[in-house]
C-alpha positions in Angstrom: 0.2 0.1 -0.4 2.9 2.3 0.5 4.2 2.0 -3.0 0.9 2.6 -4.7 0.8 5.8 -2.5 4.1 6.8 -3.5 3.5 6.2 -6.6 -0.2 7.7 -7.3 1.1 10.9 -5.4 4.1 11.2 -7.1 1.4 11.1 -10.7 0.1 15.0 -8.9 1.9 17.2 -10.9 1.6 15.1 -14.0 -1.2 15.1 -17.2 -3.8 13.6 -16.0 -3.0 13.5 -12.7 -7.1 13.3 -11.5 -7.0 9.9 -12.3 -4.2 9.1 -10.0 -6.5 10.9 -6.8 -9.5 8.9 -8.1 -7.4 5.7 -7.5 -6.1 6.7 -4.2 -9.8 7.9 -3.0 -11.0 4.3 -4.4 -8.4 2.7 -1.9 -9.4 5.0 0.8 -9.8 2.3 3.2 -6.9 0.6 2.7 -4.6 3.6 2.9 -6.3 4.6 6.0 -5.6 0.8 7.8 -2.1 1.1 6.0 -1.7 4.5 7.6 -2.8 3.4 10.8 -0.6 0.2 10.8 2.3 2.0 9.9 1.4 5.0 13.5 1.8 1.9 15.4 4.7 0.1 13.5 6.6 2.8 11.9 5.9 6.2 12.3 8.2 7.6 10.0 6.9 5.3 6.8 3.7 6.7 8.5 4.7 10.3 8.1 6.1 10.0 4.8 2.9 8.2 3.0 0.7 11.3 5.2 3.0 13.7 3.6 2.9 13.0 -0.1 -0.9 12.3 0.0 -1.4 16.4 1.1 -2.9 17.2 -2.4 -5.5 14.0 -2.3 -6.5 15.4 1.1 -7.1 18.4 -0.3 -8.8 17.1 -3.5 -11.0 15.1 -2.1 -12.4 16.8 0.3 -10.9 15.4 3.5 -8.6 17.8 4.8 -9.5 17.3 8.2 -8.7 13.8 8.3 -5.6 14.4 6.3 -5.1 16.9 8.8 -5.4 14.6 11.3 -3.9 11.9 10.5 -0.2 14.2 9.4 -0.5 15.9 13.3 -1.1 12.1 14.5 2.6 11.0 12.3 4.5 14.5 13.1 3.8 13.4 17.2 5.0 10.0 16.8 7.9 10.4 14.3 10.3 11.9 16.9 12.7 10.4 15.0 12.5 10.3 11.8 15.1 12.2 9.1 14.6 15.9 8.7 13.1 15.5 5.2 10.7 13.3 6.3 9.7 16.0 9.3 9.6 19.1 6.7 7.9 17.7 4.0 5.6 16.4 6.9 5.3 20.5 7.9 4.5 21.5 4.5 2.0 19.2 4.0 -0.3 20.1 7.4 0.9 23.9 6.0 -0.8 23.3 3.0 -3.8 21.6 4.5 -3.9 23.6 7.4 -4.2 26.7 4.7 -7.3 24.7 2.5 -8.7 24.6 5.9 -9.4 28.5 6.1 -6.7 28.4 8.8 -4.1 30.9 7.2 -2.0 31.6 10.6 -1.3 27.7 10.6 -0.2 27.3 7.5 2.5 29.9 8.0 3.3 29.0 11.2 3.7 25.1 10.1 5.9 26.6 6.9 8.2 28.5 8.8 9.8 25.8 10.8 9.9 23.7 8.1 11.7 26.1 5.8 14.2 27.0 8.5 14.7 23.7 9.3 15.3 22.4 5.4 18.0 24.8 5.0 19.7 24.9 8.2 19.9 20.6 7.2 20.6 21.4 3.0 18.1 18.8 2.5 
């Protein structure tokens, strides 16, 4: 399921990205189960997956669920690499913006950008 999510998410900036979103949405129950499993057993992978899916959360109207899962993954994946944490923060920033919370979006983006600059991702 992780590979499927990553492969489909990678198509988000390509022609026909809407079909990738539809594929992800069709498998949403399995994605939820996989993310739930990873939150308990492989939190860094859950962070990577939830962050990669930020476009899907917005596109299918599941912003609150996406934000909740990204937050859980950020909390659980305390030892994730800097790149994954930065991507997770950016994903949470983008979904916060789509939820109408511009101040939170900026507050989340700033540390991700600062950390990325310091560590030269």
